[in-house]
N, C-alpha and C positions, 0 to 999 in steps of 0.2 A: 852745542848747547848741553848735550847729555854728559860730555866729559867734565864740563865746569860744574854741573850739578853733582856728579860723583865726587869730585874733589871737595865740594862743600860738605857732603855727608861724611867723608873720611876725616876731615879736619874736626868736625863737630864730634864724631865718635871718639877720636883720639883725646880731645879735651875732656869728654865725658868720662872716659876710662881713667884718665889721670885723676879726676875728681873722686871717683869711686875708690881708687887706691888710697888716697889720703884719708878718705872717710873710714876705711877699714882699720887704720892704725889708731894708736891713742892720740886723740886730738889734744892740741895745746892751743892757747890763744894765738900763737904765731901761725899754727896750721889753719885755724879758722880764718885768719887774715889772708893767708895765701889762697885759700879756697875762694874767697870773695873776689880776689884779684883775677883768678883764673876764669871765674864766671863772667866777669866784666869783659875780659879779653875775648871770651867766646862770643859774647853779644856784639862786641865791636867788629870781630871778624865776619860774623854772620851778616851784619848790616852792610859791610863793605862788599861782600860777595854778592848780596842781593842787588846792590847798586851797579856792580860790574856786570852782572848778568843782564840787567835791564838795558844797560848801554850797548852791550854786544848784540843783544837781541834786536834792538832798533837798527843797528848798523847792518846786521845780516839781512833784515827785512828790507831795508832801503836798497842794499846792494842787489837783492833779488828783484825788486821792482824796477830798478834802473835798467834791467835788461830790455825793457820795453817802456819807452817814454811816450806818454800821451799828453798832447796839448790840443788846443782847438779854438774855435770861435763860434759865437752865436749871434745871429743878426735877425732882427725883426724889422720889417719895412712896410710902409704904407705908401701906396701910389694913388695918384689921381690921373687916369688915362683918358685922353681925348683925341678922337680921330675925326678928321675933316675930309669931306668928299670921298667917302668910301664907295667905290663904283664896282659893280659886277656887270660886265658886258661880254658874256662868253660866246665864242665862235671857234670853229675849226676850219682849216684850209682844206678844201676838197678839190680833187682833180676831176672837174666836170667833163672834160673831154673823154676821160676814161669811163665816167658814169654814162655819158651819152652813147658811147659806142656799145657798151654792154646792154643798155636799155633798148637801143635800136635793133640789136641782134637777138633780142628775146630772152637774154639770160635771166632777167628779173620778171618775166611774164608780160602779159599784155597790159598796157596802162588803163584800158577801158574795162578790165576784169577786176571788179572790186575785191575778189578773193586772192588775186595774185599779189606777190610781194610789192611790185611796183604800184599796182592799183591802191593797195593799202597805204603806201607811203604818200601817194599823191592826195588821197583823201585826208590824211592826217596833216598835210602841209600844203594847203591850197595856194599860198603865195609862191611856194617853191614850184608847184606844178605849173602855175601860170608863167613864171619866169622861164621854166624849162621849155614849155611849149612855144614861147615867143622867141626862143633862141638867145636868151639873155645870159644863160649859164654856160660860159665857155672858159677854157683854161683853168688855172688854179684860182679859186675865189673863196672868200669867207662864207661859211655856212653858219648863220646866226642860230644859236641854240636857245636863247632866252632873251626876253626884253631887258634892255638896259635899266639898271636900278642904281640910284645914288642916294646916300644917306650920310648923316653925321652920327657918330657913336660916342657916348660919354659913359665911361665907367668911373663914377665919382670916387669910389674907394675900392682899392684892391690891396689886400694884405698878404704878405708872404713871410715865411720863416725859413731861415737857412741855418743848419747845424753842420759843422765840419770838424771831424776828429782826425788829428794828425798823429801818425804812428811812426816811431823811430826806434831802431834797435841796432846796437853794435854787435856784429857777428864775429869779427876778428879785427886785428889791428888795422887792416886796410880794406875791410869788407863791412858794409852796413846795409840795412834795409829801411825803406821809407814807404809810407802809404798814407792815403787819405780817404776816409769814409764821409760821404756827404748825404744829407737829407735836405731837400728843397721842396717846399710845398706852399700852395696858397691856402689860406684859411677856408675851412669848410669843404675841402675836396681832397680825397686820397684815391680817386679812381685810377690815376696814372694815365688816362687816355683823354685826348682832346679831339673835338670835331675838326676834321681836316678842312680848314678854311684858308690856310697859308702854309708855306713850307716850314715856317718856324713852329707850327703847331704839331709837326710830325716828329715826335720824340724817337730818336734812334741811338745807337751805341755811342756815337761821337758827341751827342748833345745831351745825354741823360743828366749830366751834372748841372746844366744851365737851364733846363726846362722844369717847371714845377711838375712833380710826378707823384708825390704822396709821402706818407709818414714812415718811410723806410729808408735805411741807409744803403747807399750804392757805393761800390768800390770805384772811386774816381781815379785813384792812383795806387799802384803797388809795384815796386821795383827794387832791385838791389844795385848798389854801386861797388865796384871792385877797383880800387884806386892803386896807383903805383904798382902796376903789374910787373912782377919780376924785378922790382926796383927801378922801373922806368917811369916816365911821365905819362904813360898811357893809362887810360881807365876805360872800363866797360860797364854799361848799365843795361839791364834787360827787364822788361815788364810793361805794365800800363803806365804810359809816360807822363811826366809833369809838363804837359803841353797846353795848359790854360793859364791865363792871367800873366802872360809874359810882358816884358818891357815894351813900350812905356805905359801900358794900360794899368799897371799896378798903382800908379799915382792916384788915380780916381778911386781906387779901392782902399786907399790909406793903409797899404801894407807893403812889405818888402817884395822884391821880385818873386813872383809865384811860379813862373814857368820858364823853360829854356828858350823856345823860339820867340820871335817878335810877336807881341800881342796884336800888332796891326795886321799881320798876315795869318796867324794861327791862334785860335782859341777853340780847340777841338780835341776831344779825347781819342787816343788811339793806342794800340798795343804795338810794341816794337823794341828796338835796341839802339843804343848810342855808343859809338867808339870815339873817344876824345883824346886829345893830347894837350898838355899844359905847355903851350909854346913859349909862354913868358919866361920859363926857366932857361931858355936858350937865347931869346931876343932881349931879355931884360925889361920887357914891357909888362907892367903889372896887370894881372888878370887876363892875359891874352890866352885864349883857349880856342882850339879848332875841333869841331865835332862833325862826324858823319852820322846821320840819323837814318834809320830804316824803320818802316812800319807797314802794317796791313790795315787798310781802312774798311775793307769789305771781304767777307768770305762768301763765295758764290755757290758752293756746292753743298757743304754740310748743312743739313737742316732745311734745305730748299727743295726737297723732293727729287733729289738727283736720281733715285732709283727708277723714276718714271721715264727717264731719258729725254726730258724736254728742257734741260737747263741751257740757256743761251747767254747767261751772264758770265763774267770772269772776275777773279779776285782783283781787288784794287790794291796796288802796292805803292808805297810812298818812299822817297829817298832823296837825300840832299845834304847840304852843308849849312851849318850855323856857326858863325865865327864871332867871338867877342874880341874885337881888335884892341880895344882899350876898356879897362874896367878897374880904375884906380880909386874908386870911392868918390871922386869928383866928376870925372868925365866917363861917359859910357858910349862906345861906338860899336855897332853890331851890323853884320852883313848876313843875309839869309838868302838861300837859293835852293829850291827843291822842286821835284816833279811828282805828279800822281799819274800813274799809268792805268789804263783801262777803267776809266770812271763809268759807272752805270747811271741809268736815269732814275736814281733813287737809292734807298737803303732799306734793309730789313727794318720793319717797325710795326707798331700797332696804332690804329686810329679808329675813331668813330666815323663811320661813313656818312657824309652829309646827305640829308634828304633831298636837297636841291639837285645834287648830281645824280641821285637815283631817278629823279623825274626826267632827266635828260637821257641817261645812258641805260637805265634799267626799268623801262616802263612797266613790264610785267610785275616785277618786284614792287614797284612804286604803288601799284594798286593796293597791295596789302599794307604797305608802310603808311598810307594815308589814314588807315584805321587806328594807327598808334602814332599820332603826329609828334608825341613827346618822347619817342623811342629812337635811338640810333644804334644800329647793330655794330659791334666791335669786330674788326677784322685785321688779320695779319697780312701785311702787304710786302711785296718784294719787287725789285726793278725788273724791267722787261728786256733789257739788253745793254750792251756797251755802246757809249755814245762818243768816246774820244779820250784824249789826254789833256792834262793841264800842267802848267809851270807857273811858279810864283817866285818872286824875288823882291828884296827890299834892303834899304839902308836906314838905320835909325841912330839918332844921336840924342843924348840927354846929358844935362849938366846940373849939378847940385852946388850952388854957390855957398860961400862961407857964411853969408847972411841968411841962409836957409831958403833962399829962392831956388825953385827947381823949374827947369824948362826943357822942352824936348821938341823934336821935329822928326817925322818919319815919312819916307816916300816908299810906296809899294807898287809893284807891277804884277799883273796876271796875264797869262796867255792861254787861250783855249784853242785846241786843235780838234775840230769835229771830224767824225768819220762817216757822216751821212746817215747814221741810224737814228731812229726816233721812236719814242713811246707815245702814250696818250697825251702827255703834257709837253712833248717836244723833244728835240735833240739837244746837243750841247750849244747853248746860246743861240738856238734856232728853233723854228716852229716845225711841227710835223705836217706832212702832206698826207691826207687821208684818201683812200679809195674805197668805193662801194663794193661789198661782197655779200653773197648770201650766207646766212648762218648754216650750221651743220645740218639742220633739218630742211633747209630750202624754203622756209616759210617767212623769213624776214630779211630785209636789207639792213646790213650793219656797216658802219664806217670803221675802217681798220687803218691805223697809222703805218705807212709804208717807208717813207724816207723823210729826211729833213729838207727844209727849203734852202739851206745855205751850208756850204762846207768850208767857207773861207776861215782862215786863222784870224782870231779876234784878240786884240790886246786891250787891256784895261789898266787904269792907274788909280791910285788913291793917295791922298795926303792926310796927315794927322799931326796937329800941332797943339801945344798946350803949355800953360804956365801955372805954377802953384806958389803963392807968396804967403809969408807969415801974416797973421791977422789977430786981432784981440781974441783971446781964449782958444786960438787954433790956427786955421789956415784957410785961404780962399783960392779957388782954382777956376780957370777958364780953359775950355777945350773946343776945338773945331776939327771936323773931318769932312772930306769930300770924296765921293767915288764916281767914276765916269760910267758911261753906258755899259761897258763890258767888265767892270770891276767885280771880281769874284774871289774874295779871300775865303779862307776856311776858319771863320770866326763865329760859327753858328751856336757854339756853346756859351757865348757871352750871355749873362742872365738879365739882359734888358727885356722887359715884358713886351714892348712894342716890336722888338727885333734887334739883333745885334747892330748897334749904331755904327760900328766900323765896317759892316758889310753893306751899308746904305749906298744905293746909286742915287746920289744927290747930296744934299747938305745936312749936317747935324751940328748944332751948337749946344754946349753944355756949360752950366755954371753951378758951382757947389761951394758950400761953406761947411767946414768940419770943426766942430767944437770938441776939444779934448777935455773930457771930464777928469780922467786920470790916465796914467800911462797904459792902462789896459782897457779903456772904455771911451767911446766917442759917439757923438751924434752927428749925422750928416744930413744937411738940407740941400736938395739938388733940383735942377730943372733941365730937361732935354727938349729940344725942338727939332723935329724932323721935317725936311722939305724934300720929298722924293721927286726925282726927275724922270726915272725909268722904273718899269715894273721888274719883278723878279729878284729883288735884293736878297742876297744870301743863298741863291741856288744857281747852278750852272745849267739847269733844265729850262728850255724855252727861250724865245727871242725877247730881249728887253724892248718894251714898247714905251713910247713917250706917254706920260701920265695925262698930259693935256689932250692928246689925241684919243685916249681911252674915254676920257670925260666927254669929249665931243662926239663920240660914237664912230669915229673913223678908224679906230684900232680896237683890238679885242684882247681879252685875257680870260683864261680858263678859270682862274681863281680871283676872288675879290682883291682889289688893290687900293692903296691909301695914297691920297695926294699929300696931306700934311697931318702931323700928329704932334702932341706934346705930352710929356710925363713929368708931373710935379711930385716929388717924393721926399719922405723923411725916414731915416733909419736910425736904429740904435744897435751898436755892435759891441760885444764884450769878448775879449781875448782871455783865454785861461790856459 
């Protein structure tokens, strides 16, 4: 820009000096005419240079900004959420043979001494004392912690806002960067912490993009792609992975494929790497790509108080294959198979501790909490140990017809291999067996989880089908999914407020109508109906219990469970 400005000045000076030279001589009418022509030429050249400068400046500025391309979408959504037969019937499984042996040997003190740990426990639990004295507590039995409670819950209006900013940059001919920053919040709340009443309320690293957290941007994705390495068909990608909103779940979002793995099996943020090969260049099958994916889902040591020497958890590592067998724009066929080694009984996260659980497990603290019944203390939590390994696999097919009808079918499989360990909420798809012990001061009997009640391998399956057809002013869609008793996919980052519909152990039906206002803007009206069959949807921790048995009081759950629920919602989305 400076060079062009200098040229303009030199040209102008040259013309000016020419004019001065003519003026110095004896002027004639012809000279006067020539001077007028030179002045006009100067004005014309100056105008042309100004226009050229303006053009080049805009091009340079545009080229500079093109180094980072920013696009995004903005969605505001209104839900009406309704839960039917929400039941809380908490209990733990206690080894009463072990308890009886310790009590008879005097480990807990004398039962008739009101100051002994056993005497205090008997006074606080007269029904338990009577059952124990009558010899009714033998073997492993449920120890009921609170009276069963059933209610319906209606949240008539629940608003959310989601903002996503996509970042793209071309680093070199075969190297690029991509990222996505996300804000997802419900109206009137930016605390970022929810009361821990279900596993979906526990916001952690893998689900931060799908749970309402507050009015700040989170890095949902950040990775680079290195394509055609050394002229081959190999490519490498490292960073926070594009592992959410994969096929075929993107149809209900009214967007293009958002993630690499099957959305039926994975909708979960994680950090890792992908090594892929464009196999279609060899086989001639359009869009055929083979990928090996690796990632880490949990860091066990750093930040967990390792220096105190009491870390019992392990890093959770993920690895497997994702294959696009066909992807020709009409037909899409995908295979997924991967495993997760050393899964722990939870993740690092922050939660508001429920007053109800304090009343059961922290009676001393509960005495003070009752004085501030509208306060919940916020605490950082971490898992207590490794509970086993998991494997997931699936096959999905989608087709987009020439008449704009789109349909898909997906079959998923999950396998859990418990190792027998358990924390407070259980082991891998199994319950914990508690044993009675004295606390460190010897003044109170506490229940400590020792082992899981089941170490058998457990297989689960899920099916997911749907169709989307053209309709007046837009499109209409129907979807259905079902998950079996042990169905445990990694889809907890799906932003359904009731919980990831694709993680449901039971039935979910969804219908929606999308009105296309313009190519960059649409309105979506939708309804989802959940019919749960088993507890624990979306978590590998704890044994799934039949909902009907929990309602009847013959089965128990440490956290509240829902029998049926429905979500009627309307949203407006703008892409920019």
